[in-house]
C-alpha angles and dihedrals in degrees: 000000000000101000097061110162100189126060116199117203145157124206134172134205126193122200133174118213125190092231134092118263092251091057093048091046090050089057086066099036100047114074097215094045092049093047090057095061102023105051111352097111094056134068100271116207097168135006113173121166132189103175104194136094105287091017121129132220124198123194115182114183140160121230115247129248092258092061128089090249107039115193094012114142120238121190123192116193114190131186117190114230101177135005125184108176113247091356115060147001122188122182143160119225141177128206122216117197118192091342097313126102106235105173148012124203146175113222130194125191116189120190113206121185116231131173092261097044131282135340111212116204112197123189127179122190107189150172111213121186133189113309093028099101087235131250094304092061091045092051090049089052093050092048089055092047093050089051089053089049088057091051090048092051090051093055 
């Protein structure tokens, strides 16, 4: 089938942060902390967060001038599936690009204590259709976000 319109993919990223698991977890659970690393460098139009199982987050942002699509709206809609404080967060999210949903994913963050801080294991299982940039672009985006998380934790 040569005209496949959906690409299914799973990728994982591992990062070590020199902070305790409760501090790393708080960077996801606290709205202001999450905003600093998740959306702060973009034009934020909406950032609502309901951090609980069944809760929904909405992040509505505009891409910056230095991007290939300046001014384009991105909307992330997240629904939390499982939360174990300081240990795990699992959520489903969709991404809308310029008014069109382009992907749906299941994300798992695991927070593992180590002597020097916390290992974060990130896994995304996604379906990416035309216009999404595919799993490679998504992985690149998550790597950048996890780098920003590290900077935020160091502040």
